[in-house]
N, C-alpha and C positions, 0 to 999 in steps of 0.2 A: 337553921337558918338558909333561906336559899340564896343562889347566885344572882347576881345583877348582870344580866347577859348583855352582850354587845348589841345583839339584834335579835328582836323578835316580832313576828307578823302579828297585826290584829285582825282577826277574822270572826266576823258575826256569824255563827252557825245557823241561826234561824234564818237570815237573809239568804245565805249560799244555797241552803235547802230549799227555799222557796223558789229559786231559779232553776235548780238541778232537779227538782221533781217534775218541773214542765217539761224539761229535756229528756229524762227518762221515759215520762209518759208518751212521749211522741217517738220513742224508740230511735232516736238519731243523735247518738254522742259524738259522733265526728263532727268535723268543721261544717256548720250550715249557719242558720239564721240567729243564733245567739251570738255567734262568732261575729256576724255582720253587725249586730247591734253593739258589740263591744268596741269594734273598729269605728263605728259612728260615735260612740261616746269619747273615744280617744281622740278622733278627728275634732270634736267640739272643744274638748280640754285644751289640747295643745295647739288649737286653731291651724292646724295642718291641711294641706289641701287633699292629700292621699295617703291612706294607711293600710299596711299590710301586715297582717300577724304571722308570725313563724314560730319555730320550736324553741328557739333560744335566743339571747343576745348574741351569742356567738354566730349562730346561723344566720341573723338579721344582719350581720356584717358580711358574712360570705354571700347572703343572696344579693346585698348591694354591689359587692365587687364583680360577682358574675354577671349581673345586669349591665356593667359597663365593658364586659369582654376582656377581662384581664387575661393575658397571655403569660407564657413562661419566662419571656424576657422583660415583662413589665416590673417596675419596681413601685413598692408601696411602702411610704413612710410611716413609721409608728414610734411613739414616744417610749424611751427605754424604761420608763417607770409606769407600769400598767397591768392590769390582770393577764396573764398569759393568753387568755381567750382572744384577745385583739390580734397578737400575732399569729395564733393559731388559725384564726380565720383567713388571715393572708396566705400561710402555707395550704391550707384547704382549698383555696381558690387557684393554688399554682401559681402565685406571683412570687417575685423575689421580695424577701422582707428587709428594709433598710431601717435601722434603728438611729434616733436622734436624742440628744440629751434634753434634760428637762430644765425649767427655771425653779431654783431653789426656794424662791418666794412663794410660788403658788403650786408648783408641782405639775405645772402644764408644760406642753411643748416650748422648748427654749427657740426663739425665733432665730436668733443667729446660727445656731446647728441646724435648724431647718433649711435655711438658704444655702449654707454650705453642702447639704446632701442632696438638694434637688439636682437632678441630671436629665438628659434627653429622654432616658428611659422611664422617667416617673410618671406613673398613670394616676396615682390617688396618694392623697395625705389622709391619716385617720387621727384627728385630734381627740384627745381622751378628756372627757370632762370629769376630772377627778373629783369624787365628794360632791359634785355638784357644781363646780367652778367652771366657768367658760370664758373668762374675761379677754382672751386674746383670739376669740374666734373670728372677729371682722378682720384682724391683722393677717391671719391665715387665709381667709377667704381672698383677701386683695392680693397677696402673694400668688395664690393658686390660680386665680382668674387671669392674671396677667400671663401665665404660661400654660393657660389651658389645662390645668389638672384637676381633677374631681377631688372635692372634699366630702368624705364620709364621716359625720360626726359619731364617735362612739360615746353615746350619752347613756349608757347602760346606769348611771349613777345619777342621772340628771333629770329623771320624769318629773316634770313640774318645775324645774328650774329655769330661771330667765337669764339674759343678757340684755341689759337696757329695755326692760319690759317685752322682750321677745323670748317666746319659748325655745331654749335650747334643741337643736336638733332640726329645726327650721332654716339655718344659715347656710348650711351645705348642701350639695346635691341630694343627700341622704342623711338621715338621722336613725341612728339605731338604738334601741332601748331593751331592756332586761326587766323580766318580771320574776326573777330568782326569789327565794324566799326573804332575803334580807333587804329587798327593796321597798320603796314607799307603797307599792302596789304588788302583790304577788299573784301568780296563777300555778305556784309550785315551780314549774319551768315554763319557759315562753319568751316571746319578745314581739316587738314590732319595728317596721321600718316605716318612716314617714319621708315624704318626697313631694315637690312641687311640681315634678315633671309627670304628664300623663303618659308619656312615652315610657319612662322609667317604670311607672306603676303597672302599666299592662304587661310589661315584660316580665317583671317580677311575679305577677300572678301565674304566668305561665311557668317559669322556672321553678318554683314552690310545689307546684303539682304536675310532678313528671313530664314537663314540657309540653301539657296538652292545652288545646285552644278550643273554644267553640263548646257545644254541648257535651257534657261530661256523663258517661254511661258506665264507664269502668270496663268497657269493653272495645268495641270498633270505634276508638276515639282518634281524633287527629293530635298526634305528637309533632308539633312543629319546631322544637328546639331542644336542646340537651336540658333535661330537668332533673329535680330531685323531689323526695317527699319532705317538705319543710312544713306540712300543715299543722295548723292550729287544732283544737277540739272544743266543742260546745260546752264540755264540763269545765275546761280550763276558763272559757269565757263566763261562766255562771260566777265562777270564783272572782274574776277581775270586775265584773260588773257590780257585784256586792259591795266592793271595796271603793270602787269610783264614787259611790254614792256618798261617802264621807271623806272624799278628797280634799276638801277645803279645811277640814278639821286636822287631818293628817298633816297638812303644810303648816298650819298654825303650831301644831306640836313641836315639829323638826325645829322650828324657828325659836321656839320657846328652849328647847333644849340647848341649842347652841348659844343663845343669849344668856342663859343661866351659867354655862362654863366660862364664857366671856367675862361675865361680871364677877366671878367668884374664884377663878383660878390664879394663882400665881404667875407672874411674868418676870422672867430673869434670862440671864445668859444660858442656862442650863434647861430653860423650858419655855416653850411658847405654843400657842393655839393658833393654827393656821386661819386666816381672814376668809370672810365672804361678802361679797358687796350686796348685803341684804336689801338695802336700799333701792337697788336696781333689779331686784327680783331672784338673785342667786339663793337657791335653797340648799341648807347644809343637810344633804342624806345623812352623812356621818360627820362627827367632828374630828378631826385629825391634828395630831400634836408633833412637834419636835422635842425631843428629850434626850439629852445626854443620859448615859447609864440606863437606856431603854429596856434593856432585858432585865436589869434589875428592878426597875420600876414595875415591869409586866408582872414579874414572880411576886413582888410585893403586894401588888394589888390583888392578884389571883389567889394568895394566901389568905386574903381578906375577902373573899367571895366576890370580888369584882373581876368580870371577865373582859379583857379588851381584846383587840383583834392587832396582831402585828402587821406591819405594812409589807407589801409585795416585795420581793427581792428584785433588783434591777434585772432586765431581761439578760443584758449582756453577761451575767453572772451564772446564768442557768445553762446547763448542758445543751439544750437544742438549739440555743442562738448564742453560744459563747463568744466573746469577742473581748478585745484588750480593753481596759478601763482608760486608755489614753484619750478617747474621743468623749467620754462619758465622766468627766470629773465631777459635775454637780451630782450626778447619781451616786457615785462613789462616796462623795463626801456625806451624803445623807444615809449611807447603808447602815442599818442597825440603830437608826436615831429616829424612826418615823412609827407610829402607832394611832389606831383609832380607838377612841374613847366609846364607851357604851352609848349608843344612840338610839335605842329602841323606842319605837312609838308606845310602849308599854311602860317606859322608863317614869318612875315616880320622882317628884321634887326631894323626898327625903333621901332617896338613894342617890340622886346628884349632889346632895350636899355632903353624903359620905365620901363620894369619889373624890370631890374637891378637898375634903379635909385631909384625905389620906395623901393625895399628891401633894398638896401644900405643906404638909407635915413632912413627907419625903424630902423636898427640896428646901426646906428651911433648916435642915440639919447643919 
């Protein structure tokens, strides 16, 4: 009996090979015309003004930070519950990381905690759209706009998710996405930054390509600013394009998965499924749960071939970002109580029924 996996990409091999063959015949696997087509398609899907591909979701955040000239004394605010990549990008860019607590109802930035941590040195805030939720983004934008602070949306888990009919990633100065294997669209690794600013866009193009401007030859080029190699590839683009062709079906499937859990899972003080505002377009990339006896439930399901994913540890509990729990009470209360259920695009209804039956049995004892 096979495992029911947490996440599994859906890749149409025939479709990928069709695009890849053209790239290989042209003998240009590096970033080129296929990448431009991929960016154009993303621009159309997300209704974004400018799109820049990059090597990962982490480098997407890094690229956004470098384009606003973060310095050593600049502070960048990040929620305490997020994948460490968000914090790592801040460190990579040379800024000072400032952590804020989260809202236990939706796992997003706690607005009161955010207000307390903003200082004269705050250069940017990075809200993280956990599992595809971004319901507090307008409030964050309002606070930051008043104080002239940049907003960089970590939308790694929110490609295709909306807030009040507008795609997440388009609210802040930048929106950063990931195409890692467990996302709705994967290019193996890779990511994009979207922005509404032509200035930001043009600067990012230079930074991602070793600081070069003008005609690129690989030889006597003009290097006008500090830069890095954060380029995408045509081969990755081929993989991404093939999946964008079925994007609406993917969105429909993820909504169906979450709705099935919502309808069939037990609800009590020991167990709950976190909500999404699907009516306004929030897309559940993964269905996340609050559960007492989380570790026991995880082991119980694993023994029965159901593979879930434990939630990230709060950043303040990890060695690189170690801080007292004093200012992270919500994060601390949720420690070892959060988990993601299988949310694979390949998930079958019979498998979801098994998952729900097992969880309901576990919590009805």
